[in-house]
PQR file with spaces between the fields and no chain letter, atoms N, CA, C, O and H, PARSE charges and radii, in Angstrom:
ATOM       1  N    MET     1       0.762  -14.014   12.858 -0.4000 1.5000
ATOM       2  CA   MET     1       1.146  -12.636   12.652 -0.0000 2.0000
ATOM       3  C    MET     1       1.131  -11.921   14.001  0.5500 1.7000
ATOM       4  O    MET     1       0.272  -12.165   14.849 -0.5500 1.4000
ATOM       5  N    ARG     2       2.091  -11.046   14.170 -0.4000 1.5000
ATOM       6  CA   ARG     2       2.232  -10.304   15.427 -0.0000 2.0000
ATOM       7  C    ARG     2       1.525   -8.951   15.309  0.5500 1.7000
ATOM       8  O    ARG     2       1.655   -8.263   14.297 -0.5500 1.4000
ATOM       9  H    ARG     2       2.788  -10.847   13.481  0.4000 1.0000
ATOM      10  N    LYS     3       0.793   -8.584   16.329 -0.4000 1.5000
ATOM      11  CA   LYS     3       0.125   -7.280   16.346 -0.0000 2.0000
ATOM      12  C    LYS     3       1.094   -6.244   16.893  0.5500 1.7000
ATOM      13  O    LYS     3       1.369   -6.206   18.092 -0.5500 1.4000
ATOM      14  H    LYS     3       0.688   -9.143   17.152  0.4000 1.0000
ATOM      15  N    LEU     4       1.605   -5.407   16.007 -0.4000 1.5000
ATOM      16  CA   LEU     4       2.550   -4.380   16.417 -0.0000 2.0000
ATOM      17  C    LEU     4       1.842   -3.248   17.150  0.5500 1.7000
ATOM      18  O    LEU     4       0.722   -2.869   16.807 -0.5500 1.4000
ATOM      19  H    LEU     4       1.381   -5.437   15.033  0.4000 1.0000
ATOM      20  N    GLN     5       2.503   -2.728   18.141 -0.4000 1.5000
ATOM      21  CA   GLN     5       2.040   -1.553   18.863 -0.0000 2.0000
ATOM      22  C    GLN     5       2.930   -0.376   18.463  0.5500 1.7000
ATOM      23  O    GLN     5       4.066   -0.597   18.043 -0.5500 1.4000
ATOM      24  H    GLN     5       3.413   -3.036   18.420  0.4000 1.0000
ATOM      25  N    PRO     6       2.453    0.865   18.577 -0.5600 1.5000
ATOM      26  CA   PRO     6       3.283    2.016   18.199  0.2800 2.0000
ATOM      27  C    PRO     6       4.661    2.013   18.853  0.5500 1.7000
ATOM      28  O    PRO     6       5.645    2.398   18.222 -0.5500 1.4000
ATOM      29  N    GLU     7       4.740    1.588   20.099 -0.4000 1.5000
ATOM      30  CA   GLU     7       6.036    1.582   20.780 -0.0000 2.0000
ATOM      31  C    GLU     7       7.004    0.547   20.196  0.5500 1.7000
ATOM      32  O    GLU     7       8.210    0.635   20.425 -0.5500 1.4000
ATOM      33  H    GLU     7       3.940    1.276   20.612  0.4000 1.0000
ATOM      34  N    ASP     8       6.486   -0.436   19.442 -0.4000 1.5000
ATOM      35  CA   ASP     8       7.334   -1.432   18.791 -0.0000 2.0000
ATOM      36  C    ASP     8       8.059   -0.862   17.569  0.5500 1.7000
ATOM      37  O    ASP     8       8.994   -1.484   17.064 -0.5500 1.4000
ATOM      38  H    ASP     8       5.506   -0.508   19.256  0.4000 1.0000
ATOM      39  N    LEU     9       7.644    0.297   17.095 -0.4000 1.5000
ATOM      40  CA   LEU     9       8.175    0.866   15.853 -0.0000 2.0000
ATOM      41  C    LEU     9       9.276    1.890   16.075  0.5500 1.7000
ATOM      42  O    LEU     9       9.738    2.512   15.118 -0.5500 1.4000
ATOM      43  H    LEU     9       6.885    0.801   17.504  0.4000 1.0000
ATOM      44  N    GLY    10       9.704    2.076   17.314 -0.4000 1.5000
ATOM      45  CA   GLY    10      10.763    3.049   17.587 -0.0000 2.0000
ATOM      46  C    GLY    10      10.337    4.438   17.159  0.5500 1.7000
ATOM      47  O    GLY    10       9.238    4.883   17.492 -0.5500 1.4000
ATOM      48  H    GLY    10       9.329    1.571   18.091  0.4000 1.0000
ATOM      49  N    ASP    11      11.212    5.137   16.411 -0.4000 1.5000
ATOM      50  CA   ASP    11      10.890    6.501   15.974 -0.0000 2.0000
ATOM      51  C    ASP    11      10.275    6.543   14.573  0.5500 1.7000
ATOM      52  O    ASP    11      10.144    7.621   13.994 -0.5500 1.4000
ATOM      53  H    ASP    11      12.104    4.775   16.140  0.4000 1.0000
ATOM      54  N    PHE    12       9.897    5.385   14.019 -0.4000 1.5000
ATOM      55  CA   PHE    12       9.358    5.341   12.655 -0.0000 2.0000
ATOM      56  C    PHE    12       8.170    6.286   12.473  0.5500 1.7000
ATOM      57  O    PHE    12       8.097    7.003   11.476 -0.5500 1.4000
ATOM      58  H    PHE    12      10.004    4.509   14.489  0.4000 1.0000
ATOM      59  N    LEU    13       7.244    6.292   13.427 -0.4000 1.5000
ATOM      60  CA   LEU    13       6.043    7.119   13.288 -0.0000 2.0000
ATOM      61  C    LEU    13       6.331    8.607   13.434  0.5500 1.7000
ATOM      62  O    LEU    13       5.525    9.435   13.008 -0.5500 1.4000
ATOM      63  H    LEU    13       7.303    5.709   14.237  0.4000 1.0000
ATOM      64  N    ASP    14       7.465    8.957   14.028 -0.4000 1.5000
ATOM      65  CA   ASP    14       7.831   10.366   14.178 -0.0000 2.0000
ATOM      66  C    ASP    14       8.527   10.932   12.948  0.5500 1.7000
ATOM      67  O    ASP    14       8.712   12.145   12.846 -0.5500 1.4000
ATOM      68  H    ASP    14       8.119    8.285   14.373  0.4000 1.0000
ATOM      69  N    GLN    15       8.911   10.076   12.021 -0.4000 1.5000
ATOM      70  CA   GLN    15       9.609   10.517   10.817 -0.0000 2.0000
ATOM      71  C    GLN    15       8.615   11.015    9.777  0.5500 1.7000
ATOM      72  O    GLN    15       7.506   10.490    9.676 -0.5500 1.4000
ATOM      73  H    GLN    15       8.761    9.090   12.104  0.4000 1.0000
ATOM      74  N    PRO    16       9.009   12.036    8.995 -0.5600 1.5000
ATOM      75  CA   PRO    16       8.115   12.504    7.931  0.2800 2.0000
ATOM      76  C    PRO    16       8.023   11.456    6.832  0.5500 1.7000
ATOM      77  O    PRO    16       9.032   11.087    6.232 -0.5500 1.4000
ATOM      78  N    LYS    17       6.850   10.994    6.576 -0.4000 1.5000
ATOM      79  CA   LYS    17       6.612    9.959    5.568 -0.0000 2.0000
ATOM      80  C    LYS    17       5.421   10.350    4.700  0.5500 1.7000
ATOM      81  O    LYS    17       4.478   10.992    5.161 -0.5500 1.4000
ATOM      82  H    LYS    17       6.030   11.295    7.063  0.4000 1.0000
ATOM      83  N    CYS    18       5.487    9.955    3.462 -0.4000 1.5000
ATOM      84  CA   CYS    18       4.352   10.101    2.557 -0.0000 2.0000
ATOM      85  C    CYS    18       3.622    8.758    2.572  0.5500 1.7000
ATOM      86  O    CYS    18       4.253    7.708    2.454 -0.5500 1.4000
ATOM      87  H    CYS    18       6.253    9.433    3.087  0.4000 1.0000
ATOM      88  N    ALA    19       2.322    8.788    2.714 -0.4000 1.5000
ATOM      89  CA   ALA    19       1.519    7.570    2.740 -0.0000 2.0000
ATOM      90  C    ALA    19       0.691    7.480    1.460  0.5500 1.7000
ATOM      91  O    ALA    19       0.541    8.464    0.737 -0.5500 1.4000
ATOM      92  H    ALA    19       1.810    9.641    2.810  0.4000 1.0000
ATOM      93  N    ILE    20       0.165    6.307    1.193 -0.4000 1.5000
ATOM      94  CA   ILE    20      -0.745    6.115    0.056 -0.0000 2.0000
ATOM      95  C    ILE    20      -2.137    5.865    0.625  0.5500 1.7000
ATOM      96  O    ILE    20      -2.353    4.916    1.379 -0.5500 1.4000
ATOM      97  H    ILE    20       0.287    5.508    1.781  0.4000 1.0000
ATOM      98  N    LEU    21      -3.068    6.723    0.256 -0.4000 1.5000
ATOM      99  CA   LEU    21      -4.456    6.605    0.688 -0.0000 2.0000
ATOM     100  C    LEU    21      -5.261    5.993   -0.457  0.5500 1.7000
ATOM     101  O    LEU    21      -5.191    6.464   -1.592 -0.5500 1.4000
ATOM     102  H    LEU    21      -2.892    7.494   -0.356  0.4000 1.0000
ATOM     103  N    ALA    22      -6.016    4.955   -0.157 -0.4000 1.5000
ATOM     104  CA   ALA    22      -6.882    4.319   -1.151 -0.0000 2.0000
ATOM     105  C    ALA    22      -8.333    4.672   -0.846  0.5500 1.7000
ATOM     106  O    ALA    22      -8.810    4.459    0.269 -0.5500 1.4000
ATOM     107  H    ALA    22      -6.073    4.572    0.765  0.4000 1.0000
ATOM     108  N    THR    23      -9.027    5.208   -1.833 -0.4000 1.5000
ATOM     109  CA   THR    23     -10.467    5.465   -1.733 -0.0000 2.0000
ATOM     110  C    THR    23     -11.125    4.873   -2.973  0.5500 1.7000
ATOM     111  O    THR    23     -10.442    4.462   -3.911 -0.5500 1.4000
ATOM     112  H    THR    23      -8.640    5.381   -2.739  0.4000 1.0000
ATOM     113  N    HIS    24     -12.449    4.833   -2.970 -0.4000 1.5000
ATOM     114  CA   HIS    24     -13.178    4.226   -4.084 -0.0000 2.0000
ATOM     115  C    HIS    24     -14.163    5.212   -4.694  0.5500 1.7000
ATOM     116  O    HIS    24     -14.835    5.963   -3.987 -0.5500 1.4000
ATOM     117  H    HIS    24     -13.003    5.167   -2.208  0.4000 1.0000
ATOM     118  N    PHE    25     -14.233    5.194   -6.007 -0.4000 1.5000
ATOM     119  CA   PHE    25     -15.280    5.907   -6.724 -0.0000 2.0000
ATOM     120  C    PHE    25     -16.578    5.118   -6.557  0.5500 1.7000
ATOM     121  O    PHE    25     -16.525    3.934   -6.226 -0.5500 1.4000
ATOM     122  H    PHE    25     -13.687    4.584   -6.581  0.4000 1.0000
ATOM     123  N    PRO    26     -17.738    5.735   -6.775 -0.5600 1.5000
ATOM     124  CA   PRO    26     -19.010    5.009   -6.646  0.2800 2.0000
ATOM     125  C    PRO    26     -19.080    3.747   -7.516  0.5500 1.7000
ATOM     126  O    PRO    26     -19.776    2.796   -7.161 -0.5500 1.4000
ATOM     127  N    ASN    27     -18.367    3.728   -8.650 -0.4000 1.5000
ATOM     128  CA   ASN    27     -18.392    2.556   -9.532 -0.0000 2.0000
ATOM     129  C    ASN    27     -17.424    1.461   -9.076  0.5500 1.7000
ATOM     130  O    ASN    27     -17.313    0.427   -9.735 -0.5500 1.4000
ATOM     131  H    ASN    27     -17.802    4.501   -8.939  0.4000 1.0000
ATOM     132  N    GLY    28     -16.721    1.673   -7.955 -0.4000 1.5000
ATOM     133  CA   GLY    28     -15.812    0.681   -7.413 -0.0000 2.0000
ATOM     134  C    GLY    28     -14.361    0.856   -7.814  0.5500 1.7000
ATOM     135  O    GLY    28     -13.484    0.193   -7.261 -0.5500 1.4000
ATOM     136  H    GLY    28     -16.810    2.513   -7.420  0.4000 1.0000
ATOM     137  N    GLN    29     -14.093    1.734   -8.762 -0.4000 1.5000
ATOM     138  CA   GLN    29     -12.713    1.981   -9.177 -0.0000 2.0000
ATOM     139  C    GLN    29     -11.932    2.565   -8.003  0.5500 1.7000
ATOM     140  O    GLN    29     -12.436    3.410   -7.263 -0.5500 1.4000
ATOM     141  H    GLN    29     -14.805    2.273   -9.211  0.4000 1.0000
ATOM     142  N    VAL    30     -10.696    2.100   -7.845 -0.4000 1.5000
ATOM     143  CA   VAL    30      -9.852    2.530   -6.730 -0.0000 2.0000
ATOM     144  C    VAL    30      -9.020    3.743   -7.134  0.5500 1.7000
ATOM     145  O    VAL    30      -8.470    3.797   -8.235 -0.5500 1.4000
ATOM     146  H    VAL    30     -10.286    1.413   -8.446  0.4000 1.0000
ATOM     147  N    LEU    31      -8.939    4.705   -6.234 -0.4000 1.5000
ATOM     148  CA   LEU    31      -8.079    5.871   -6.408 -0.0000 2.0000
ATOM     149  C    LEU    31      -6.972    5.772   -5.362  0.5500 1.7000
ATOM     150  O    LEU    31      -7.242    5.830   -4.163 -0.5500 1.4000
ATOM     151  H    LEU    31      -9.386    4.661   -5.340  0.4000 1.0000
ATOM     152  N    LEU    32      -5.718    5.621   -5.819 -0.4000 1.5000
ATOM     153  CA   LEU    32      -4.559    5.587   -4.930 -0.0000 2.0000
ATOM     154  C    LEU    32      -3.875    6.936   -5.014  0.5500 1.7000
ATOM     155  O    LEU    32      -3.516    7.388   -6.101 -0.5500 1.4000
ATOM     156  H    LEU    32      -5.499    5.574   -6.794  0.4000 1.0000
ATOM     157  N    SER    33      -3.691    7.586   -3.866 -0.4000 1.5000
ATOM     158  CA   SER    33      -3.152    8.939   -3.844 -0.0000 2.0000
ATOM     159  C    SER    33      -2.082    9.086   -2.773  0.5500 1.7000
ATOM     160  O    SER    33      -2.288    8.669   -1.633 -0.5500 1.4000
ATOM     161  H    SER    33      -3.983    7.219   -2.983  0.4000 1.0000
ATOM     162  N    PRO    34      -0.935    9.676   -3.127 -0.5600 1.5000
ATOM     163  CA   PRO    34       0.039    9.990   -2.076  0.2800 2.0000
ATOM     164  C    PRO    34      -0.491   11.141   -1.228  0.5500 1.7000
ATOM     165  O    PRO    34      -1.019   12.117   -1.760 -0.5500 1.4000
ATOM     166  N    VAL    35      -0.351   11.027    0.083 -0.4000 1.5000
ATOM     167  CA   VAL    35      -0.823   12.068    1.004 -0.0000 2.0000
ATOM     168  C    VAL    35       0.209   12.287    2.102  0.5500 1.7000
ATOM     169  O    VAL    35       0.952   11.374    2.464 -0.5500 1.4000
ATOM     170  H    VAL    35       0.078   10.234    0.516  0.4000 1.0000
ATOM     171  N    TRP    36       0.246   13.498    2.623 -0.4000 1.5000
ATOM     172  CA   TRP    36       1.057   13.771    3.803 -0.0000 2.0000
ATOM     173  C    TRP    36       0.260   13.351    5.018  0.5500 1.7000
ATOM     174  O    TRP    36      -0.947   13.583    5.098 -0.5500 1.4000
ATOM     175  H    TRP    36      -0.357   14.239    2.330  0.4000 1.0000
ATOM     176  N    GLN    37       0.946   12.729    5.966 -0.4000 1.5000
ATOM     177  CA   GLN    37       0.285   12.259    7.173 -0.0000 2.0000
ATOM     178  C    GLN    37       1.148   12.584    8.367  0.5500 1.7000
ATOM     179  O    GLN    37       2.347   12.834    8.249 -0.5500 1.4000
ATOM     180  H    GLN    37       1.926   12.540    5.902  0.4000 1.0000
ATOM     181  N    GLU    38       0.496   12.572    9.541 -0.4000 1.5000
ATOM     182  CA   GLU    38       1.192   12.827   10.788 -0.0000 2.0000
ATOM     183  C    GLU    38       0.614   11.905   11.853  0.5500 1.7000
ATOM     184  O    GLU    38      -0.604   11.781   11.979 -0.5500 1.4000
ATOM     185  H    GLU    38      -0.478   12.369    9.636  0.4000 1.0000
ATOM     186  N    TRP    39       1.480   11.266   12.612 -0.4000 1.5000
ATOM     187  CA   TRP    39       1.067   10.425   13.736 -0.0000 2.0000
ATOM     188  C    TRP    39       0.984   11.313   14.963  0.5500 1.7000
ATOM     189  O    TRP    39       1.968   11.945   15.346 -0.5500 1.4000
ATOM     190  H    TRP    39       2.470   11.367   12.510  0.4000 1.0000
ATOM     191  N    GLN    40      -0.193   11.364   15.583 -0.4000 1.5000
ATOM     192  CA   GLN    40      -0.376   12.227   16.749 -0.0000 2.0000
ATOM     193  C    GLN    40      -1.490   11.674   17.613  0.5500 1.7000
ATOM     194  O    GLN    40      -2.536   11.277   17.101 -0.5500 1.4000
ATOM     195  H    GLN    40      -0.993   10.851   15.272  0.4000 1.0000
ATOM     196  N    ASP    41      -1.277   11.643   18.902 -0.4000 1.5000
ATOM     197  CA   ASP    41      -2.294   11.206   19.867 -0.0000 2.0000
ATOM     198  C    ASP    41      -2.865    9.829   19.542  0.5500 1.7000
ATOM     199  O    ASP    41      -4.063    9.601   19.705 -0.5500 1.4000
ATOM     200  H    ASP    41      -0.427   11.966   19.318  0.4000 1.0000
ATOM     201  N    GLY    42      -2.013    8.907   19.084 -0.4000 1.5000
ATOM     202  CA   GLY    42      -2.439    7.534   18.842 -0.0000 2.0000
ATOM     203  C    GLY    42      -3.160    7.286   17.539  0.5500 1.7000
ATOM     204  O    GLY    42      -3.755    6.223   17.365 -0.5500 1.4000
ATOM     205  H    GLY    42      -1.039    9.092   18.952  0.4000 1.0000
ATOM     206  N    GLY    43      -3.126    8.236   16.613 -0.4000 1.5000
ATOM     207  CA   GLY    43      -3.781    8.044   15.319 -0.0000 2.0000
ATOM     208  C    GLY    43      -3.137    8.897   14.251  0.5500 1.7000
ATOM     209  O    GLY    43      -2.318    9.767   14.545 -0.5500 1.4000
ATOM     210  H    GLY    43      -2.642    9.099   16.755  0.4000 1.0000
ATOM     211  N    PHE    44      -3.506    8.646   13.023 -0.4000 1.5000
ATOM     212  CA   PHE    44      -2.965    9.398   11.894 -0.0000 2.0000
ATOM     213  C    PHE    44      -3.880   10.552   11.513  0.5500 1.7000
ATOM     214  O    PHE    44      -5.103   10.413   11.490 -0.5500 1.4000
ATOM     215  H    PHE    44      -4.172    7.939   12.784  0.4000 1.0000
ATOM     216  N    THR    45      -3.278   11.678   11.218 -0.4000 1.5000
ATOM     217  CA   THR    45      -3.978   12.788   10.601 -0.0000 2.0000
ATOM     218  C    THR    45      -3.496   12.843    9.159  0.5500 1.7000
ATOM     219  O    THR    45      -2.292   12.894    8.908 -0.5500 1.4000
ATOM     220  H    THR    45      -2.284   11.791   11.236  0.4000 1.0000
ATOM     221  N    VAL    46      -4.418   12.833    8.218 -0.4000 1.5000
ATOM     222  CA   VAL    46      -4.093   12.868    6.795 -0.0000 2.0000
ATOM     223  C    VAL    46      -4.506   14.226    6.256  0.5500 1.7000
ATOM     224  O    VAL    46      -5.617   14.693    6.502 -0.5500 1.4000
ATOM     225  H    VAL    46      -5.396   12.791    8.422  0.4000 1.0000
ATOM     226  N    PHE    47      -3.614   14.843    5.531 -0.4000 1.5000
ATOM     227  CA   PHE    47      -3.846   16.185    5.019 -0.0000 2.0000
ATOM     228  C    PHE    47      -4.286   16.130    3.559  0.5500 1.7000
ATOM     229  O    PHE    47      -3.499   15.784    2.677 -0.5500 1.4000
ATOM     230  H    PHE    47      -2.710   14.463    5.331  0.4000 1.0000
ATOM     231  N    ILE    48      -5.557   16.475    3.310 -0.4000 1.5000
ATOM     232  CA   ILE    48      -6.095   16.540    1.944 -0.0000 2.0000
ATOM     233  C    ILE    48      -7.029   17.741    1.850  0.5500 1.7000
ATOM     234  O    ILE    48      -7.684   18.093    2.831 -0.5500 1.4000
ATOM     235  H    ILE    48      -6.196   16.755    4.025  0.4000 1.0000
ATOM     236  N    PRO    49      -7.097   18.378    0.668 -0.5600 1.5000
ATOM     237  CA   PRO    49      -8.000   19.517    0.498  0.2800 2.0000
ATOM     238  C    PRO    49      -9.468   19.088    0.627  0.5500 1.7000
ATOM     239  O    PRO    49      -9.834   17.978    0.240 -0.5500 1.4000
ATOM     240  N    ALA    50     -10.286   19.962    1.162 -0.4000 1.5000
ATOM     241  CA   ALA    50     -11.701   19.652    1.384 -0.0000 2.0000
ATOM     242  C    ALA    50     -12.455   19.375    0.087  0.5500 1.7000
ATOM     243  O    ALA    50     -13.397   18.582    0.084 -0.5500 1.4000
ATOM     244  H    ALA    50      -9.990   20.863    1.476  0.4000 1.0000
ATOM     245  N    ASP    51     -12.060   20.015   -1.016 -0.4000 1.5000
ATOM     246  CA   ASP    51     -12.779   19.830   -2.277 -0.0000 2.0000
ATOM     247  C    ASP    51     -12.156   18.757   -3.161  0.5500 1.7000
ATOM     248  O    ASP    51     -12.534   18.627   -4.325 -0.5500 1.4000
ATOM     249  H    ASP    51     -11.295   20.659   -1.014  0.4000 1.0000
ATOM     250  N    ASP    52     -11.224   17.998   -2.640 -0.4000 1.5000
ATOM     251  CA   ASP    52     -10.536   16.941   -3.384 -0.0000 2.0000
ATOM     252  C    ASP    52     -11.428   15.704   -3.508  0.5500 1.7000
ATOM     253  O    ASP    52     -12.297   15.484   -2.664 -0.5500 1.4000
ATOM     254  H    ASP    52     -10.917   18.104   -1.694  0.4000 1.0000
ATOM     255  N    ALA    53     -11.225   14.900   -4.542 -0.4000 1.5000
ATOM     256  CA   ALA    53     -12.010   13.676   -4.748 -0.0000 2.0000
ATOM     257  C    ALA    53     -11.887   12.737   -3.555  0.5500 1.7000
ATOM     258  O    ALA    53     -12.858   12.079   -3.181 -0.5500 1.4000
ATOM     259  H    ALA    53     -10.519   15.078   -5.227  0.4000 1.0000
ATOM     260  N    LYS    54     -10.698   12.671   -2.953 -0.4000 1.5000
ATOM     261  CA   LYS    54     -10.505   11.786   -1.795 -0.0000 2.0000
ATOM     262  C    LYS    54     -11.441   12.182   -0.647  0.5500 1.7000
ATOM     263  O    LYS    54     -12.043   11.321   -0.006 -0.5500 1.4000
ATOM     264  H    LYS    54      -9.909   13.206   -3.257  0.4000 1.0000
ATOM     265  N    SER    55     -11.556   13.475   -0.396 -0.4000 1.5000
ATOM     266  CA   SER    55     -12.454   13.952    0.663 -0.0000 2.0000
ATOM     267  C    SER    55     -13.901   13.574    0.359  0.5500 1.7000
ATOM     268  O    SER    55     -14.638   13.129    1.238 -0.5500 1.4000
ATOM     269  H    SER    55     -11.066   14.175   -0.916  0.4000 1.0000
ATOM     270  N    LYS    56     -14.286   13.755   -0.878 -0.4000 1.5000
ATOM     271  CA   LYS    56     -15.660   13.422   -1.276 -0.0000 2.0000
ATOM     272  C    LYS    56     -15.936   11.933   -1.095  0.5500 1.7000
ATOM     273  O    LYS    56     -17.022   11.554   -0.654 -0.5500 1.4000
ATOM     274  H    LYS    56     -13.687   14.117   -1.592  0.4000 1.0000
ATOM     275  N    HIS    57     -14.959   11.080   -1.434 -0.4000 1.5000
ATOM     276  CA   HIS    57     -15.134    9.638   -1.262 -0.0000 2.0000
ATOM     277  C    HIS    57     -15.288    9.277    0.213  0.5500 1.7000
ATOM     278  O    HIS    57     -16.152    8.479    0.573 -0.5500 1.4000
ATOM     279  H    HIS    57     -14.077   11.388   -1.792  0.4000 1.0000
ATOM     280  N    ILE    58     -14.449    9.866    1.066 -0.4000 1.5000
ATOM     281  CA   ILE    58     -14.493    9.561    2.502 -0.0000 2.0000
ATOM     282  C    ILE    58     -15.803   10.032    3.111  0.5500 1.7000
ATOM     283  O    ILE    58     -16.394    9.320    3.922 -0.5500 1.4000
ATOM     284  H    ILE    58     -13.747   10.515    0.774  0.4000 1.0000
ATOM     285  N    ILE    59     -16.264   11.207    2.737 -0.4000 1.5000
ATOM     286  CA   ILE    59     -17.532   11.726    3.267 -0.0000 2.0000
ATOM     287  C    ILE    59     -18.706   10.877    2.792  0.5500 1.7000
ATOM     288  O    ILE    59     -19.643   10.625    3.550 -0.5500 1.4000
ATOM     289  H    ILE    59     -15.784   11.786    2.078  0.4000 1.0000
ATOM     290  N    ALA    60     -18.653   10.438    1.533 -0.4000 1.5000
ATOM     291  CA   ALA    60     -19.763    9.650    0.967 -0.0000 2.0000
ATOM     292  C    ALA    60     -19.849    8.257    1.573  0.5500 1.7000
ATOM     293  O    ALA    60     -20.944    7.713    1.723 -0.5500 1.4000
ATOM     294  H    ALA    60     -17.892   10.643    0.918  0.4000 1.0000
ATOM     295  N    LYS    61     -18.689    7.666    1.929 -0.4000 1.5000
ATOM     296  CA   LYS    61     -18.710    6.297    2.447 -0.0000 2.0000
ATOM     297  C    LYS    61     -17.598    6.125    3.483  0.5500 1.7000
ATOM     298  O    LYS    61     -16.574    5.504    3.200 -0.5500 1.4000
ATOM     299  H    LYS    61     -17.800    8.108    1.808  0.4000 1.0000
ATOM     300  N    PRO    62     -17.801    6.680    4.692 -0.5600 1.5000
ATOM     301  CA   PRO    62     -16.769    6.556    5.731  0.2800 2.0000
ATOM     302  C    PRO    62     -16.680    5.124    6.262  0.5500 1.7000
ATOM     303  O    PRO    62     -17.673    4.398    6.317 -0.5500 1.4000
ATOM     304  N    THR    63     -15.468    4.743    6.647 -0.4000 1.5000
ATOM     305  CA   THR    63     -15.258    3.447    7.298 -0.0000 2.0000
ATOM     306  C    THR    63     -14.326    3.642    8.486  0.5500 1.7000
ATOM     307  O    THR    63     -13.588    4.625    8.552 -0.5500 1.4000
ATOM     308  H    THR    63     -14.661    5.333    6.602  0.4000 1.0000
ATOM     309  N    ASN    64     -14.361    2.733    9.390 -0.4000 1.5000
ATOM     310  CA   ASN    64     -13.472    2.763   10.561 -0.0000 2.0000
ATOM     311  C    ASN    64     -12.682    1.463   10.620  0.5500 1.7000
ATOM     312  O    ASN    64     -12.742    0.744   11.618 -0.5500 1.4000
ATOM     313  H    ASN    64     -14.960    1.934    9.337  0.4000 1.0000
ATOM     314  N    LYS    65     -11.953    1.163    9.576 -0.4000 1.5000
ATOM     315  CA   LYS    65     -11.174   -0.089    9.532 -0.0000 2.0000
ATOM     316  C    LYS    65      -9.750    0.191    9.900  0.5500 1.7000
ATOM     317  O    LYS    65      -8.928   -0.725    9.925 -0.5500 1.4000
ATOM     318  H    LYS    65     -11.903    1.747    8.766  0.4000 1.0000
């Protein structure tokens, strides 16, 4: 498998795209949610409300994968 770099994707990252964010409930059930995202400064910014379940899942069990 080839490790793609941002420059290998042309203008793909600059296009408005909806992404799917996966988080987990404490019981292990997966929550798949469409989210707006933006590629900026070498990383993604994901836009979700602070009181949303997705935010609570990320705060409760953050990962850096």
